[in-house]
Each structure stands twice: as structure tokens, then as C-alpha cells.
N, C-alpha and C positions, 0 to 999 in steps of 0.2 A: 720501726717495727720490722719491715722487710729487710732493712740493712742489718739489723741485729741477728736475725735468723741466718742470713747469708754468711755473716762473719763467723758465727758459731760453727756452722757446718764447714766453712773453709778452714778454720783452725783445726777441726777434727781431722779433715782429710790431709791437711799439711802435716800434722803430727804423725799420721799413719804412713804417709808416703815418704817423708823426708826425715822423720825422727826429730824435727825441731821442736823445742818447748813451746807450749801454747802462749806463754806470756811474752814471747819474743815478737809476736805479730802485732803490729801497731799501725795497720792501714785504716784506721778509723778517724784520722784527723779531720775529715770532712764534717764531722759532727760539731767541730768548734769554729768553723768558718764557712763562708760561702764563696763560690767560684768567682764572683764579680768584685770581691774586695781582697786586697793583698794584706800581708801581715801587719802593715802600718796603717791600715784602715782607709787606704786610697782606692778609688775606683779602678778596677781592672777591666779594660775594654775587651769585649768578646768579639773574636773574628771567627765565626763558625765556618767550617768547610761547606762548600755548596752541596746540598743534599740531592740525591737522585735515587730512583728505584720505584718499585711497585706502589708502596704506600704513599710516596711523595706524589706520584702521578694521580692517585685517587684524591689526594688532598687538593691538588690543582683543580681537578674537576669540581669538587665540592666548593672550593673557593669561588670559582667562576659562577656557579649557580647562586650562592649566597650573596655575593657582591652585586650580581645582576639584580637580584630581588631588592637589595638594600637601596641601590641607586634608582631603580624603577619605582620603588614604593610610593614616593610622593606623587607620582603621576597616575597611579592606579586609583580608580574611583569605583565605589560600590554604591549604587543608587544615587550617584552624584556626589558622594561624600568620600573623604580620603580613606585609604586602606588603614592608615594609622596616623593619629594626630595626638600629641601629648603637650597641649598648650597649657603649661603650668601658670603662665602669666594671667590668662583669662579663665583659668580653672575649667577648661573644656577639654575633654578627652574623647577621641573617636577610635574605636577598635573594630576593625572589619566592617566599617561603615555605620556602626551603631554608636550613638552619642551617649556619653556619660557625664554627669554633672556633680557638683559638690554634694547634692542630695543623694547621690549614689555612692558615697564614700564607703559604706559598708560593703557594697558589691565589689568595688575596686579592691578593698582590703582582702576579700575572699579570693579574688583573681590572683593577687600577689601571693597570698598564702599557698594557693594551689600550685603556682609556678615554683615557689621555693621548695615545697615538699617534693615536687616532681624532680627538681635538680638534686635534692638530697637522695631520693630513691635511685636516681640515675647514677649518682656518684657512688653510693653503696655497692651497686652492682658492677658498673663499668668504669669506676675511677674517674680520672680527669679527662675523659674523652671530649668533654665540652671544651676544655682549654685548647687542646691540640687541633680540633676539627671545626669548631663552631664559634669560638670567641672572636669578636671583631678585632681585639688587640692582636691576637696571634695571626689572624688572617691578613691584616694589613702589614704587620711587622715582617712576617716571614715570607708571605706570598706576594707582596707588592714592593715594599721599601727595600728589603734585602735583595729582591730580584733586580731592582734598578741598580743597587750597589754592585752586585756581581757583574751586571752588564757593562757598567762604566769602569769600575776599578779592578775587576777580575776576582779570582777566588781568594780564599783567606790569606794565602802566602803573599799574593800580589798586594792585598790591602795593607798588610803589615809593612811590607816594603815601602809602599807609597806613603804611609803615615810617618815613616822614619826619614824619608827623603827631604832634603832642603827644598825651600820654595823654588819653583820653576814654572815656566809657562805651561808645561804639561800637567803638573800637579794642580795649579790654579784652575786650568781649564776643566779638568776632571771634577774637582771639588765644586766649582761653580755650576757645572751642568747638573751634577747630582743634587745639590741643594736647591737649584731652580726647580727641578722635577719634584723634589720633596715638598717644596712650598706650594707648587701648583696642585698636587694631589691633596695636600692639607686644606687648601682653600676649597677644593671640590667637596671634601668630606664635611667641611664646616657649613657649606651651603646646603648640603643634603640634610645635615642635622637640623639646621634652621628650618628647613621645609617640613620636617617632622614636628617642629614645635609650633610654628605660626602658620603653616600651610604653604603650598607651592605658589599660590597666587600672591600672597604677601611677600614671599621670598623673591619672586620675579620682580615685584614692584620695588623692593629694596635695591635690587641689582640695576634696574633700568633707570632709576631716579637718582638725583644728586644726594650724596650722604647727608647734606643739611636738611633734606626733607624727611629723613627718618634716622635721626642720630642714634636712637636706641638700637635699631636693627643693624646699622653699620658697625656700631661698637660690638654688638653681639657676634656678628660674623667675623670681624677682625680678631676678637678674643678667642673664638673657637679655632680659627686658623692658626693663631700663635700657639695655642695649647696642643693642637694635633702635631704641628711641626716639632715643637719641643719634645713631645712624647715619642715620636717615631724617629727623629733624627738624633736625639741626645739621651733621653731617659730610657727608652727601649725596654730591655728585659727587666729593668728595675720595677716596672709597673706590675709585673707578675710576682716578682720576688719580695718587694718591699711594701707595695700598696694594696694589691688585690687580696682580700681576706679569704678567697676561695682556697688558696694553697694551704692556708693554716687550718681551714675547716676539714680538709681531707684527713688530718691527723686524728680526728674524732669520728669521721664518717667511714673511712676505709677499714676493712677487716681482712682476715686471712683468706676470705673467699671472694674479695673484690678483684675484678680483672683490671690490671694496670699494665703498662709497659714494664716488663720485668726481665731480669737477667737470670738464666737458668744456672745457678751457681753449682748445682750438683753435677751437671754435665760439663760446665766450663772450668771448674777448679780441679787441681791447682793449675793456674795459667802459666804460660811460658812460650817463648819464641820457638818456632819450628827449627830443628837443627838436623843435619845429616848424621847418620850413625848414632841416633839417640838410643841410650841404654834402655833395655826393657824393664829394668828394675826401678826406674824412675819415671813412671807413666805420667803424662800431663793430660789435663782436660782439653776440651775443644777450643777454649779461648787462647789465642796466640798472642795476646797482650799487644795488639797493634795500635790500640788507643784511638782507632777511627771513630768509635762510638762517642769518645770524648770530644774529638775534633769537630764533629758535625753538630754537637749539641748547642742550641742557641742560648742556653743559660750556663754553659760551661761545666756541667756536672759530669760525674762518672756514674753511669747507670748501674755499673757493677757493684756499687756501694748500696744498692737497694733503692726503694722508693724514698724520694726526698722532696722537700717543700718546693724546690726550684723546678722540678720536672713538670712539664706541661703536656706530656704524652704526645709529642709531635711526631713520633715514629721515625725520626731521622736516624736514630741509632739502630733501629731495626733494619732499615734499608742498608745501612753501611755494613752491619754485621752479616746480613744475609749475603751480600756481595763477596765478603771475605770467605765465608763458609763455602760458597760455590767454587771459589778459586782454589781452595785447599782440599776440596773433595769431601767436605763434611756436610751433614744435613743442615738445612736452614732452620731458623727458629731458636738459636742460642739466646737471642734477645727477642721477645715476642709478647703478645698480649696473653697474660697468664695471671693466676692468683698464687699466693704462697702455698696454699694447700694443693693446688694442681701440680706445682713443681715438686714439693716434698713428698706428697702421697699419691700423685697421679689422679686426684679426685677433683673434678670441677663441679662445685655445688653452688648454683645461683640462687636457689630458694632456701633462704635462711630465716630464722625467727625475726631478725631485724627487717629483712626485705618484706616479709609478710606483714609486719606491724606498720611499716611505712606505706605499704600498698593499701591497707585498710583505711588509713588516714587519708590517703590520696583519693581513693574511691568515694569516701564520705564527703570530702571537699568538692569533688567534681559533681556529686549528686546535689549538694547544697547549692553550688553555683548554677547548675542546670535549672533547678527549681526556681532560684531567684531570677534568672534570666527569662524563664517562661512566664512567670507571674509578674514581671516588672511592668509597671504601667507607663504609658507615654506621657502622663500628666502627674505631676506631684502637687497635691492639694493640701494646704495647711489652713485650718479653721480655728480661730481663737476668739474669745469674747473681747469686745472692745474694752480696753483698760479703763478702770474707774467706774464701770457700770455693773449693776446687778440685774434687775428686771424692771419692766414697766407694766403698769396695769392699763388695760383698755376695757371698754364695756364687754364683759364676758370672756376676756382673753388675758393671758400673761405673755409678754413679749420679751425676747432677748435680742441683743444687737451683737453681730459678729463681724470680724475682719476675716476675709477669705483671700488667700493668695494662690494663684494658679501658675505653675511653672511648666512650660511646654518643653519637653525633652526631645521633640522631633524637629525636623527641618521644614515642616510645613505649617501653615496657619491653621488654628483650630477654633471652631465655633462651639462653645460649651454651654450647658445649662445644668442647674442643680434641681434635684427632686428628692423629696423625703421618702425614704424606703420604710422606715418604721420610727415611732408608732404612726399608724395611719391617720390619726386625728391631728397631727402636727402639719403645719403649712410653712413654706419658705417663700420669701419675696425679696427681690433685689431692691435696694434703697432707691436707686435712680431709674430703675425699670429698663435699663438698656441691655442689649445683648452682650454676652461675654465673648470677645474675640481676642484670643491669645496669639501674638505673633510667633513666628518660627524662632526657636531658641530663645524665647523671651518669657516674661512674666507679667501678670496683670493682678492688681489688687482691687477688691470690691468690698462693699458693705452690704450685709444681708440681715433681714428680720426673720426670726422664727417665732411663730405663734402657736400656742396650745390653749384650748379652752380651759378656763379656770377650773371648771369642775373635774377636768382630767389630770390636773396637777396634784398628785398625791404625795410626792416626795420633794425634798429640797433640791435634789439633783436628779434629772432625768436624762438618760442617754438617748441621743438622736442619731440615727444612722442616715447618712445622706449619700445619694448616688450622683456621680458626675457622668453626664451623658454627652457624647459627641454624635450628632446626627442620629439621635434616638437610640444610640448604642451605648450601653453601660460600659465604661472603661475603668472606673475606680469607685471605691466606696470609702467614706471617711466617717468618723464619729465625732460628735460634739456634745458637750455637757450643757444641758438646759437648767438654769437656776430658777427656782420658784419660791414662793413664800412657804415658810414652815407653818404647818397647820397645828393649832392647839388640839388637845385631846377632846375638849368639849365640842369643837367644830366638827371633828371627825365623827363623833357620836351622832350629832344632829344629822349629818349627811347619811 
């Protein structure tokens, strides 16, 4: 989309300034290939130039904050519970110290829907700023692993030269040190991820004990370590280009008003190298075709071709271009955060019908989520009639037998009891007469009798509303269906 507009404008400007025919311009080969694959379909290794500049410094600061939170997260407790725990194995989830269980699946679904709608809205307005500034893949790849590579092997030119050199003690030493650090950091990331899954205490237990005492944990950490090492040492930018669906989603999410890392083709074209005694009748744009924006790109694209799937909005090209503009005495911002409409028309419009629509949906989801969290009970109670039973007759009463299950969603023990809220003539009694003590994060099953005077049973089914009390405080209400005998018309008349 962006690339098409840019090429059309460039064709027009080229035809006016040079008189060249429009059909002679064929700089759109990028549409048929990606930068990391050559013409024969083989992997082309990317050696991006070391980035530097204002935006890169801001990204370093953001990375420090986010990675600090990531690695400190398992140790942070709220009311004695983890900040975040996603224990898929035991189907236990803790978010901001609040426990969620399989019974809260609908609530978790709303949380995920809210998160995705927020990402969609954010992308519609600000493009792929998530990828460049917040995504763990980009943060680790560009701000950790590549930094180590630059430190050990040097900048892009030195890395290419080292890759082509024959084996030597110097090359083996550098490669060994680099991959040793890569493996060490991958192991650290794997342990951190494991702590978010099984908890920091269980993770420390896996580390401190023999692998034979916890084979599953050892295999999990080893597998995670291998995956992360392969991802950051070998697979690299292919995760963003070939695996992550977010880059493809931007094709339907971005519009002409979305803010992305964009090249100002109106100001930059026609591009050309600066030369002394340049003729006035062949004016050039501000782009000097230095290709530094291409050299620093971690996915190897040319941002001057417009918004592309591979672009992660990392701002490396912006810093490189600004540095060149300063040196040649031109205004910065040839490559900047901008939308197509802001470049072509000078209009920056963030509030569009799409944005309004997504915002309404997001507000509705947030409202629904807030209501669900506020009204969420600490106990999940399920009451069902005992299978294979209808009703029993006692002198003057009709009795139903029920199985009741209490699920404690909190981290503390609960002493509960049931009370009939309506109708007032119904009574409830526990079969064994014992108190209901539900352990923390556990469940208890009990059997109850509900009695109604036979004279009050007027329907085959009566709805009973029960209250669940903790320390005389009502914490939840549930309903049960009471089955009684079907009265004949003659009996009803006599009564």
C-alpha cells in the first residue's frame, strides 16, 4: 500500500524531472522476494550495521526497564502470590496476585479478547510500534544478542570478514565465546519462563536437586534453553518474517492514517548522490542514496520501498538517515514516524471511523471485564441432583437429595455453610452434619437434603435459591431445581 503510493509518486517526479518514460522504472522487485532469501531460495544471512542515535538510546532505556521487569517478575509477590503465573499443566493462572481457575475460563477469554482488541487498536493508530519497542523477540535479538555479537566480532563489515576467514584460533575463540554467552543467556531465559509456568519455588527446586528427582522439569528447562538458543543464534529475524502472524495482520490493520516508520518520498525523490557543480535543471531530492537505511536494517529491507511485512519499526533507519541529513545540512525526518496522508497531504488524522469502532469495542470489553472481576465470587459452587433419584416422601415433607461441590479460588481456607434464601418454607440439611471446610485452592464435595412441606409443593419443579455464607457473610447465591410429585386436577380442587 505505502510502497505503491511511493512508487507512483516517484514515477511521476522522475518523468517530470528527467523525461524518462514511466514504464522504464522497475524498482519494485522487492515485491517478489524477501531480503533474507536469495534468488535460488537459500538463506541470506543478515549483517546489520551497528545502530546508534536518539531513538536507539531510547530503545536501550525501554529495554532495560522491560527486561528488568521480566526477570524480576517471578520474585515479585502480591499478597504472597506471584505477580504472574501461567501454569497450564495444573490449569492454574495467577494475574496480579489474583487466582484464576478452569471455572473462570470465560473470564480469561474476555481478558484475551480485550488484549487482542487493544493490540489491534494500537496497530491501527501506531502501526508496529509493539514489534520495535516491546516485543520480547526484538528486545532480546537486537538489544542483547546482537550487542554481544558487536562486542565480540565487531560491526557488520568485521562480521562478514570473520565469516569468510578460514578456521583459526582467533576465529574459534571469538565464535566459542559468543556462543557460550548465547547459551548462557538462553538458559537464563528458559529458567525465567519456567518460573512463570510452575512458580519460582518449584523452579529453584528443579535447579537445586538432581535431574532424576524431577525429570519433567529438567526436560522442560533443557528444551526451552535449546529453543531460545536456536531462535536467537540461528533463526533470528526469520521469526518475525516467516513465523509471527502479526506482520501479516498489519496488511489488513494498517490504513493511510496509521503511523509507521515511513520514508518521505515526496521530499526524498528523485534520489541521487551529491556531486559538485550539480546542474540546476536536474534537481534531486534530499535522499543521497547512501543506503545506510538498508545497511542498519535488522531484516535487510529498503524502507524507501514503503511499508513491508518484514519491517518491525525498530527506528534504526530513522537514526541512520537523521545522521546523514545533519552531515549534509538537510532537515532531519526524511525517514520518520508518519502516515501516508501526513506525507502526501500534510494531514495527521488519528481519529478515524475504524479507530472509533475499535475503541467502542475495547471500552465495552473493558466494562464487561471490570464487571466480571468485581462480581467474581471467591467460591464456585455447583449443585446437582444425585443421579438416578427423583424425590422421597417423608411424613408431611417432600425431600430431594443433591451433590454440592465447592471450589475455593482463594489462597486461604474457608469455613462455609448453606442457607435457603427462597422460598422461606424450604429447609436444607447436610447429610453427614459436619462443617464444610474447603482448603485453599481446593474443592470439597458434600451431599445435602432439601425439604419442602408437601402442602407447599404445587409444581413438579420448584426453583430453590441457596446462599453460600462464609463467617455469616453471603458470598454467592446458586439455584437448584426441586422435583416434586405431579398433582392431579382432582387433588388440586380438593385442596
